[in-house]
C-alpha positions as CSV (number, residue, x, y, z in Angstrom):
1,M,51.9,19.1,-2.0
2,I,48.5,19.8,-3.2
3,T,47.0,17.1,-5.6
4,R,44.9,17.9,-8.4
5,R,42.2,15.5,-6.6
6,A,42.2,17.8,-3.4
7,L,42.2,21.1,-5.8
8,A,39.0,19.8,-7.4
9,G,37.7,19.0,-4.2
10,A,38.1,22.7,-2.9
11,A,36.7,24.2,-5.9
12,G,33.8,22.2,-5.8
13,A,33.4,23.0,-2.2
14,V,33.2,26.7,-2.9
15,F,30.8,26.4,-5.5
16,A,28.4,24.0,-3.3
17,A,28.6,26.5,-0.4
18,P,26.7,29.0,-2.0
19,N,24.2,26.7,-3.4
20,A,23.6,25.5,-0.3
21,R,23.4,28.6,1.4
22,A,20.8,29.8,-0.9
23,Q,18.6,26.8,-0.3
24,Q,18.7,27.4,3.5
25,G,18.1,31.1,3.6
26,W,15.6,30.8,0.7
27,P,12.7,32.0,0.7
28,D,12.7,35.2,2.9
29,K,10.4,37.4,1.1
30,P,7.4,36.7,-1.0
31,V,7.9,34.9,-4.4
32,R,6.7,36.6,-7.4
33,Y,4.9,33.9,-9.6
34,V,4.7,35.4,-13.4
35,I,1.5,34.1,-15.4
36,G,1.3,34.7,-19.4
37,G,-2.3,35.2,-19.3
38,A,-5.5,37.4,-17.6
39,A,-6.2,36.9,-13.8
40,G,-8.5,34.2,-13.5
41,G,-7.1,32.0,-16.0
42,V,-5.9,28.5,-16.1
43,S,-2.3,29.5,-14.8
44,D,-3.8,31.5,-12.1
45,I,-6.3,29.0,-11.2
46,F,-3.6,25.9,-10.5
47,L,-1.5,28.6,-8.3
48,R,-4.3,29.4,-6.5
49,M,-5.0,25.8,-5.6
50,M,-1.5,25.3,-4.3
51,E,-1.4,28.7,-2.5
52,N,-1.9,27.6,0.7
53,R,0.3,24.8,0.9
54,L,3.4,26.7,-0.6
55,R,2.7,29.5,1.8
56,E,2.5,26.9,4.7
57,R,5.7,24.9,3.6
58,L,8.2,28.1,2.2
59,G,6.9,30.5,5.0
60,Q,6.0,33.3,2.2
61,P,3.3,34.2,0.3
62,M,2.7,34.1,-3.3
63,V,2.3,37.4,-5.7
64,I,0.7,36.5,-8.7
65,D,2.1,38.6,-11.4
66,P,-0.3,38.6,-15.0
67,R,1.7,39.4,-18.3
68,P,-0.5,38.4,-20.8
69,G,0.3,38.6,-24.6
70,A,2.0,36.8,-27.5
71,G,0.7,33.3,-26.5
72,G,2.7,33.7,-22.7
73,M,6.1,34.8,-24.5
74,V,5.5,38.3,-22.8
75,G,5.8,36.5,-19.4
76,A,8.2,34.1,-20.2
77,E,10.5,37.0,-21.5
78,V,9.7,39.1,-18.2
79,T,10.8,36.1,-16.3
80,A,14.0,35.3,-18.8
81,R,15.1,38.9,-17.8
82,A,14.3,38.6,-14.1
83,A,17.0,38.7,-11.2
84,A,18.1,34.7,-11.2
85,D,17.4,35.1,-6.7
86,G,14.7,32.5,-6.6
87,Y,12.1,35.1,-6.5
88,T,10.7,35.4,-9.8
89,F,9.2,32.4,-11.7
90,Y,6.6,31.4,-14.3
91,V,4.0,29.4,-15.0
92,N,4.8,27.9,-18.2
93,H,3.0,25.7,-20.8
94,I,2.8,24.0,-24.0
95,A,2.7,27.6,-26.1
96,S,5.8,29.1,-24.5
97,H,8.0,25.7,-24.2
98,G,6.2,23.3,-26.7
99,I,5.0,25.3,-29.2
100,G,6.9,28.7,-29.1
101,P,10.4,27.7,-29.8
102,T,9.6,26.8,-33.6
103,L,6.6,29.2,-34.0
104,Y,8.3,32.6,-33.3
105,R,11.4,33.0,-35.5
106,R,13.0,36.1,-33.7
107,L,12.7,35.4,-29.8
108,S,15.2,37.3,-27.7
109,F,15.6,34.5,-25.6
110,D,15.4,30.7,-25.7
111,P,12.8,29.0,-23.4
112,L,14.6,25.8,-23.0
113,R,18.1,27.5,-22.3
114,D,16.7,30.4,-20.4
115,L,13.9,29.2,-18.2
116,P,14.8,25.7,-17.0
117,G,12.2,23.7,-15.3
118,V,11.0,23.6,-11.8
119,A,8.0,21.0,-11.8
120,R,5.5,20.0,-14.3
121,I,1.8,20.6,-12.5
122,A,-1.0,19.7,-14.6
123,A,-2.5,18.4,-18.2
124,M,-6.0,18.8,-19.8
125,P,-7.6,18.3,-23.1
126,N,-8.7,21.1,-24.9
127,V,-12.4,21.0,-26.1
128,L,-13.9,22.3,-29.5
129,I,-16.9,24.7,-28.6
130,V,-19.3,26.8,-30.3
131,K,-22.0,29.3,-29.5
132,G,-25.1,27.3,-27.3
133,D,-27.8,28.9,-29.7
134,G,-25.9,28.7,-33.0
135,P,-26.6,27.0,-36.0
136,V,-23.6,24.6,-35.7
137,K,-24.5,21.6,-33.0
138,T,-21.8,18.8,-34.6
139,V,-18.3,18.6,-35.9
140,A,-19.9,17.7,-39.2
141,E,-21.9,20.7,-39.3
142,L,-19.3,22.9,-38.4
143,I,-17.0,21.8,-41.3
144,A,-19.8,21.9,-43.7
145,F,-20.7,25.6,-42.1
146,C,-16.8,26.6,-42.7
147,R,-17.0,25.5,-46.1
148,A,-20.5,27.0,-47.2
149,N,-19.8,30.0,-45.1
150,P,-15.7,30.7,-45.0
151,A,-16.1,35.0,-44.3
152,R,-17.3,33.2,-41.3
153,A,-14.9,30.5,-40.5
154,N,-12.9,32.4,-38.1
155,F,-11.9,30.8,-34.7
156,S,-10.9,32.5,-31.6
157,S,-7.3,31.5,-29.4
158,A,-5.8,32.7,-26.0
159,G,-3.2,34.3,-28.2
160,S,-1.0,33.7,-31.0
161,G,1.4,30.4,-30.3
162,T,-0.6,29.2,-27.8
163,S,-2.1,25.3,-28.1
164,S,-5.9,26.8,-29.2
165,H,-4.1,28.8,-32.1
166,L,-2.5,25.6,-33.0
167,S,-5.4,23.4,-32.0
168,G,-7.4,25.5,-34.4
169,L,-5.2,25.6,-37.4
170,L,-4.5,22.0,-37.2
171,F,-8.4,21.5,-37.1
172,G,-8.3,23.4,-40.6
173,M,-5.3,21.3,-41.9
174,R,-7.1,17.7,-40.9
175,T,-10.2,18.7,-42.2
176,G,-9.6,20.4,-45.5
177,V,-11.2,24.0,-44.7
178,E,-9.9,27.3,-44.6
179,V,-10.2,29.0,-41.3
180,T,-9.5,32.6,-40.1
181,H,-7.4,32.8,-36.7
182,V,-8.6,35.8,-34.1
183,P,-6.0,36.3,-31.3
184,Y,-7.0,37.5,-28.3
185,R,-5.4,38.4,-24.7
186,G,-5.9,35.1,-22.9
187,T,-8.6,32.3,-22.8
188,A,-11.1,34.4,-20.8
189,P,-11.7,36.9,-23.8
190,S,-11.1,34.1,-26.2
191,M,-14.3,32.4,-25.1
192,A,-16.3,35.6,-24.9
193,A,-15.7,35.9,-28.3
194,V,-17.5,32.9,-29.2
195,L,-20.2,33.5,-26.6
196,N,-21.0,36.7,-28.3
197,G,-20.6,36.0,-31.8
198,E,-17.2,37.3,-32.8
199,A,-15.8,33.8,-33.5
200,L,-17.3,30.8,-35.0
201,F,-15.4,28.1,-32.9
202,A,-12.5,28.0,-30.3
203,I,-10.7,24.5,-29.3
204,D,-9.1,25.8,-25.9
205,N,-8.7,24.6,-22.2
206,A,-11.8,22.3,-21.3
207,P,-11.8,23.9,-17.7
208,A,-12.0,27.3,-19.2
209,S,-15.5,26.5,-21.0
210,R,-16.9,24.4,-18.4
211,Q,-19.7,26.5,-16.6
212,Q,-20.6,28.1,-19.7
213,V,-21.0,24.3,-21.7
214,L,-22.9,23.2,-18.5
215,S,-25.2,26.1,-18.4
216,G,-25.8,25.8,-22.2
217,M,-24.3,28.8,-23.1
218,L,-21.7,27.4,-25.4
219,R,-22.1,23.8,-26.9
220,A,-19.0,21.2,-26.5
221,L,-18.2,19.5,-29.9
222,G,-15.3,17.0,-29.0
223,V,-11.9,17.0,-27.2
224,S,-8.8,17.0,-28.6
225,T,-6.9,14.1,-27.4
226,A,-6.8,11.0,-28.9
227,R,-8.5,9.1,-26.1
228,R,-11.7,10.3,-24.2
229,A,-10.9,12.6,-21.1
230,S,-11.5,10.9,-17.7
231,T,-13.1,14.1,-16.9
232,M,-15.8,14.2,-19.6
233,P,-16.2,10.6,-20.9
234,E,-19.2,11.2,-22.9
235,L,-17.9,13.5,-25.0
236,A,-16.4,12.2,-28.0
237,T,-12.8,12.9,-29.7
238,L,-12.3,14.7,-32.8
239,Q,-10.9,11.7,-34.3
240,E,-14.0,9.6,-33.6
241,Q,-15.8,12.2,-35.3
242,G,-13.9,12.0,-38.5
243,V,-11.0,14.3,-38.0
244,P,-7.8,12.1,-38.5
245,E,-4.6,12.5,-36.3
246,F,-5.6,15.2,-33.8
247,D,-4.3,14.6,-30.8
248,V,-3.6,17.9,-28.4
249,A,-3.3,18.1,-24.6
250,S,-2.2,21.2,-22.7
251,W,0.2,21.5,-19.9
252,Y,1.5,23.6,-17.2
253,G,4.2,23.9,-15.4
254,I,6.8,26.0,-13.4
255,V,10.1,27.2,-14.7
256,A,12.8,29.6,-13.2
257,P,15.4,32.2,-14.9
258,S,18.4,30.1,-15.6
259,G,20.7,31.5,-12.9
260,V,18.5,30.3,-10.4
261,P,20.2,28.0,-8.1
262,Q,19.9,24.6,-8.4
263,A,19.2,24.0,-4.8
264,I,16.1,26.4,-5.1
265,R,14.7,25.0,-8.0
266,E,15.2,21.5,-6.5
267,R,13.3,23.1,-3.4
268,L,10.4,24.5,-5.0
269,G,10.2,21.6,-7.4
270,A,9.8,18.9,-4.5
271,E,7.3,21.2,-2.4
272,I,4.9,21.6,-6.0
273,V,5.1,17.5,-6.4
274,A,4.3,17.1,-2.8
275,A,1.5,19.4,-3.1
276,L,0.0,17.7,-6.1
277,E,0.3,14.5,-4.4
278,D,-1.6,15.9,-1.8
279,P,-5.2,14.0,-1.9
280,A,-7.1,17.4,-1.7
281,I,-5.2,19.1,-4.1
282,A,-5.1,16.5,-6.4
283,Q,-8.7,16.1,-6.3
284,R,-9.5,19.9,-6.9
285,I,-7.1,19.9,-10.2
286,R,-9.6,16.6,-11.5
287,D,-12.7,18.6,-10.1
288,Y,-11.3,21.7,-12.5
289,G,-11.2,19.2,-15.7
290,A,-7.6,18.3,-15.6
291,E,-5.1,16.1,-14.4
292,P,-2.4,16.3,-11.9
293,W,0.9,15.4,-13.4
294,P,4.1,16.3,-11.4
295,L,7.5,15.8,-12.5
296,G,10.6,17.2,-10.9
297,P,13.3,19.5,-12.5
298,A,15.5,17.4,-14.4
299,A,12.5,15.0,-15.8
300,Y,10.2,18.1,-16.6
301,D,13.5,19.7,-18.6
302,A,13.7,16.1,-20.6
303,F,9.8,16.3,-21.3
304,M,9.8,20.0,-22.2
305,R,12.4,19.1,-24.8
306,E,10.3,16.2,-26.4
307,E,7.5,18.5,-26.5
308,V,9.6,21.0,-28.7
309,A,10.7,18.1,-31.1
310,K,6.9,16.9,-31.5
311,W,5.2,20.0,-32.2
312,A,8.3,21.3,-34.5
313,P,7.1,19.7,-37.7
314,V,3.3,20.3,-36.8
315,V,3.9,24.0,-36.6
316,R,6.1,23.8,-39.9
317,A,3.3,21.8,-42.0
318,S,0.9,24.4,-40.6
319,G,3.0,27.4,-42.4
320,A,2.1,29.3,-39.2
321,Q,5.2,31.6,-38.2
322,I,5.7,34.6,-36.0
323,D,8.2,37.2,-36.1
């Protein structure tokens, strides 16, 4: 007689076997990582830092596929619709999986449901930057300039829905000044807009503007996190300079199409966490201005749910909405 317990065990074995085989045979060809920004941006750089380690451990090369646009949502959608065979992943971030689920009203996919976590990689503060030889030299001067010159009170971002977009809006809300958002297709062109005077300021990832700040081409006025960044302790926070309740950090990770076998997500997640714990890789991330922030699949999923809950009221209060 076949008992119910035996039947359940047999069913479990049927479903477990393909999952185990998927892990054992994976990967047997190059693995594609879609990024939501331009080549040379933060997502690209984090992948390059881990590239050699992952190639050694997985035995296959990494293919980076830039799909910029819509604050990373173009790349996220490409990945959500990709074959769930374990050969396409997405470098996600606060914009796609923290802000985006509330900001975008008509997404064709659900970021949390359709792109579950593989591993969290790193986090960094945003920095408020202006042109190095421009008229603004402090946060107080920026606020005064915006009030006196509303037509020039514009800020650039890496795209609608990115943390740089919401950071700029939040700056206006917290200081009581009206600012105009000018979106670009990635961090690099957003920084260029400030350099050439198309935009008055930007609040974007600290590493993106580091070299220009060191050269004097850009001026850093403050960091976006509630506490000073360990990588630039000399730079005061925006809160310290009179901008109340301003606490924003950008984070990055890896997600997969929802049908990718759990065994593959666990395997890649473990390899990424191990890479981030490698002292040489961790130091390169810190030298870049970020902090390694590793989490595996389950913990990363929980973290992303918390981020959506945190950002939802901020997005709604800002009035920002994208169709």
